[in-house]
C-alpha positions in Angstrom: -4.8 6.3 -16.8 -7.8 4.4 -17.4 -10.3 6.2 -20.0 -13.6 6.7 -18.6 -16.8 7.2 -20.8 -18.1 10.4 -19.2 -17.1 14.2 -20.0 -14.5 16.0 -17.6 -15.9 18.7 -15.2 -14.9 22.2 -16.7 -11.6 24.1 -14.6 -10.6 27.4 -15.6 -7.1 27.3 -17.0 -4.3 27.6 -14.4 -6.0 27.0 -11.6 -3.4 26.0 -8.5 -5.0 26.4 -5.8 -8.7 24.5 -5.8 -10.9 24.2 -2.7 -10.9 20.5 -2.5 -10.2 18.2 0.5 -8.3 14.7 -0.2 -9.8 12.0 2.2 -8.0 8.6 2.7 -9.2 5.5 3.6 -7.6 4.4 6.5 -6.7 0.7 6.0 -4.6 1.9 2.7 -1.5 2.8 4.6 -2.2 -0.4 6.3 -1.7 -2.4 2.7 0.6 -0.1 1.6 2.9 -1.2 4.5 2.5 -4.9 3.1 3.0 -3.9 -0.2 6.2 -2.6 0.6 7.7 -5.3 3.0 7.1 -7.7 0.5 10.6 -6.8 -0.8 12.4 -3.9 0.7 15.2 -3.5 -1.9 12.7 -2.2 -4.5 10.6 0.5 -4.9 6.1 -0.5 -5.1 3.3 1.6 -5.8 0.0 1.3 -6.8 -3.1 3.6 -8.5 -5.6 4.8 -6.2 -9.4 4.7 -7.0 -11.9 6.4 -5.3 -14.6 9.4 -5.8 -14.9 12.8 -6.4 -17.6 14.4 -4.7 -19.4 17.7 -4.5 -21.8 19.5 -1.9 -25.1 18.3 -3.1 -24.1 14.6 -3.6 -25.5 11.7 -1.6 -22.2 11.5 0.2 -21.4 14.7 0.9 -23.1 15.6 4.1 -21.7 12.4 5.5 -18.3 13.4 5.1 -18.7 16.9 6.6 -16.3 18.6 4.4 -16.2 22.3 4.4 -14.4 22.3 0.9 -15.9 22.8 -2.8 -15.2 19.8 -3.6 -13.6 16.2 -2.3 -11.6 13.3 -3.6 -12.7 10.2 -0.9 -9.8 7.6 -2.2 -10.9 4.2 -1.0 -8.4 1.7 -2.6 -5.4 1.0 -4.6 -4.9 -0.8 -7.5 -1.6 -2.9 -6.8 1.2 -2.7 -8.8 0.4 -6.3 -10.4 2.5 -10.0 -10.8 4.6 -8.8 -13.9 5.6 -5.1 -12.3 9.2 -4.9 -13.3 10.9 -3.6 -9.6 14.3 -2.0 -9.4 16.2 0.4 -6.7 15.3 3.4 -8.8 12.1 2.5 -11.3 9.0 1.1 -11.1 6.9 0.3 -13.9 3.4 -1.4 -13.4 1.7 -4.0 -14.9 -0.4 -1.5 -17.1 -2.8 -4.7 -18.1 -3.0 -6.2 -15.0 -4.6 -3.1 -13.6 -6.4 -2.2 -16.6 -8.3 -5.0 -16.4 -8.6 -5.0 -12.1 -10.0 -1.2 -12.5 -12.8 -2.5 -15.4 -13.8 -5.2 -12.9 -14.4 -2.7 -10.0 -16.1 -0.4 -12.6 -18.9 -3.0 -13.5 -19.4 -2.7 -9.7 -19.6 1.0 -9.1 -19.7 2.9 -12.6 -19.0 6.6 -10.4 -15.6 5.4 -9.3 -12.1 7.0 -10.8 -8.6 6.8 -11.0 -7.5 9.2 -8.9 -4.0 9.3 -8.2 -0.9 6.9 -7.7 1.8 5.9 -5.3 5.1 4.5 -4.8 8.2 4.8 -3.1 11.4 5.8 -2.9 12.2 4.1 0.5 15.0 1.8 -1.1 16.8 4.6 -2.9 17.2 7.8 -0.6 15.5 10.1 -2.2 13.3 12.4 0.0 11.1 14.0 -2.6 9.6 13.3 -5.9 11.8 12.9 -9.1 11.6 14.8 -12.0 10.2 12.2 -13.9 7.7 11.6 -11.4 6.6 15.3 -11.9 6.6 14.9 -15.8 4.7 12.0 -15.4 2.3 13.3 -13.3 1.5 16.5 -15.4 1.0 14.2 -18.3 -1.2 12.0 -16.4 -3.6 15.2 -15.2 -3.4 17.0 -19.0 -4.7 13.9 -20.5 -7.6 13.8 -22.6 -8.4 10.2 -21.2 -7.8 11.0 -17.1 -11.1 12.6 -16.2 -10.7 14.3 -13.3 -9.1 17.8 -13.0 -7.1 16.7 -10.1 -4.8 14.1 -9.4 -3.0 12.9 -5.9 0.1 11.5 -5.9 1.7 10.5 -2.6 5.6 9.2 -1.9 6.9 6.7 0.5 10.8 8.0 2.0 10.8 5.3 4.8 9.2 2.3 5.6 7.8 2.8 8.9 7.2 0.2 12.0 3.7 1.0 12.2 1.4 3.3 9.4 1.0 5.7 12.8 4.7 6.9 12.6 5.1 10.9 11.5 6.6 11.7 8.5 6.9 8.5 6.3 5.2 9.5 3.8 4.0 12.7 1.8 1.2 13.5 -0.6 1.2 16.1 -3.3 -2.0 17.6 -5.9 -1.7 18.2 -9.4 -4.1 20.3 -11.4 -5.2 20.1 -14.7 -3.7 23.1 -16.5 -1.3 23.8 -13.9 2.7 24.5 -14.0 3.3 23.4 -10.5 1.7 21.1 -7.9 1.0 21.3 -4.4 2.3 19.7 -0.7 -0.8 18.7 0.8 0.7 16.0 3.4 -1.0 17.9 6.5 -4.1 18.6 4.8 -5.4 15.5 4.3 -8.1 13.6 6.4 -7.8 10.2 7.3 -11.6 8.5 8.0 -13.4 4.7 7.6 -14.9 4.6 4.3 -14.2 0.6 3.7 -13.6 -0.7 0.5 -16.2 -1.8 -1.7 -13.7 -3.8 -3.6 -11.4 -5.2 -1.0 -12.3 -8.8 -2.1 -11.4 -7.8 -5.8 -7.8 -5.6 -5.4 -6.9 -8.5 -2.2 -7.5 -5.2 0.4 -10.5 -7.3 2.5 -10.5 -5.5 6.3 -10.9 -8.4 9.1 -14.4 -9.4 9.7 -14.1 -8.3 13.0 -13.4 -4.7 11.6 -16.5 -4.4 9.4 -18.5 -5.6 12.5 -17.2 -3.4 14.9 -17.3 -0.1 12.2 -21.5 -1.6 11.2 -21.4 1.0 8.7 -18.7 3.3 7.0 -18.5 6.8 7.8 -19.6 8.0 4.5 -22.1 5.0 3.8 -20.1 3.1 1.1 -21.1 -0.3 0.5 -18.7 -3.2 1.4 -18.0 -6.6 1.8 -20.6 -8.1 4.7 -18.5 -11.7 4.2 -14.9 -11.2 3.5 -13.0 -14.3 3.6 -10.9 -15.2 6.8 -7.9 -12.7 6.9 -4.8 -14.1 6.2 -1.8 -13.0 8.7 0.0 -11.5 6.7 -2.7 -9.2 5.9 -3.2 -7.9 9.6 -1.7 -4.7 10.9 -0.2 -6.4 13.4 1.1 -8.9 10.8 2.4 -6.1 8.5 4.2 -4.4 11.6 6.2 -7.6 12.1 7.2 -8.0 8.7 8.6 -4.8 8.7 10.7 -5.0 11.6 12.0 -8.6 10.8 12.7 -7.7 7.3 14.8 -4.9 9.0 16.5 -7.2 11.0 17.3 -9.9 8.6 18.9 -6.6 5.6 21.1 -6.1 9.2 22.3 -9.1 9.4 22.5 -11.3 6.0 24.2 -10.2 2.8 21.3 -11.4 1.0 17.5 -11.9 1.6 14.7 -12.8 -0.1 11.0 -13.1 1.0 8.7 -15.4 -0.6 5.1 -16.6 0.4 4.1 -20.5 0.0 0.9 -21.2 0.7 -0.1 -17.7 2.1 2.6 -18.3 4.7 5.3 -15.3 4.3 9.3 -17.1 4.5 11.8 -14.7 4.6 15.4 -16.4 4.2 18.7 -14.7 4.5 22.4 -16.5 4.0 25.7 -14.9 4.9 28.7 -16.9 3.7 27.9 -20.7 4.2 25.1 -20.1 6.8 21.5 -19.5 6.4 18.2 -18.8 8.0 15.1 -19.2 7.1 11.6 -18.0 8.8 8.4 -19.2 8.0 5.1 -17.1 9.9 1.8 -17.8 10.5 -0.6 -18.4 7.9 -4.1 -17.7 9.5 -4.8 -14.4 11.6 -5.7 -16.6 14.8 -2.1 -18.3 14.4 0.9 -17.0 16.5 3.4 -20.2 15.6 6.7 -18.9 13.7 9.1 -21.8 12.5 13.0 -20.9 12.3 15.3 -23.4 10.4 19.4 -22.2 10.6 21.3 -24.0 7.6 25.1 -24.6 7.6 26.8 -25.4 4.6 23.9 -28.1 3.2 22.5 -29.5 6.7 20.5 -28.3 9.2 21.9 -27.4 12.5 18.9 -26.0 14.4 15.4 -26.0 14.4 13.1 -23.9 16.3 9.5 -23.6 16.6 8.1 -20.3 19.0 5.3 -18.6 20.0 5.5 -15.2 17.5 5.8 -12.9 20.6 9.3 -15.0 21.4 10.7 -15.0 18.1 13.3 -12.4 18.8 15.0 -14.7 20.9 15.1 -17.3 18.9 16.6 -14.9 16.3 19.5 -14.6 18.6 20.1 -18.4 19.1 20.3 -18.4 15.1 22.8 -15.5 15.4 24.7 -17.5 18.1 24.5 -20.8 16.0 25.8 -19.0 12.6 28.8 -17.1 14.2 30.4 -19.9 15.2 29.9 -22.1 12.2 
């Protein structure tokens, strides 16, 4: 949580069902999927940042809410380079997230830490653990946490595409409340376009920004974001999620790395190994495969991204005869 130098809005103690609408910037889920597919064997997560809105605010009429207040979630802080990730636990890199939040706050003082998300996809737990619930209650009731509400999301599975149903649930925690609400079917996904994408690494492709012209709720955004990398695109994220499933099903150990902005997946089984290097830029469609047997390269294939499944079959055939 990140302490703000503003007073909290008073709320009656014990209010369990506030009339609040939760809005998500639609690209958030694409970036979640990207984070998840970096290593499917461990938990992942991040901290939500967004805006607390009420009738009369300059954005209120444009979001079209019928509730008495709204939480507009525009982005999330990644867990950080020094986060500790295992199959049953995620400990975020606190100093990294604190510094990133302060930098974002310098750009827009109205920004708030409004919640968090994490995954249980790798351990089979389909709901929040007791530790999760107790931790979120402590956060929303902490004097250093300014909002009276906290949104918590749980990733249960890694989907093939963010449009798939049932892979993520959302919950609402209320200050001074004994319980929490499941709000999965009540959240609304809209075009907000994060104004902090260049800082969080979640800048949309330029063609997306141009197509939308202005964000739905009129938030500022980067007009000249850098050219997108392939693994930052929704197509790239879907392909990586699909291919990591293939590696996990066919190899005893799988390692995902990034070199020169290219994602490389390596799988090993017995004395054989397969390494796949994916495209770098969003316009690139070339995939390179190297099949190793012992200390030698037995097969090298360079093919179009769309034909990689055929190359995978050839790689498995070579490994099966080694």
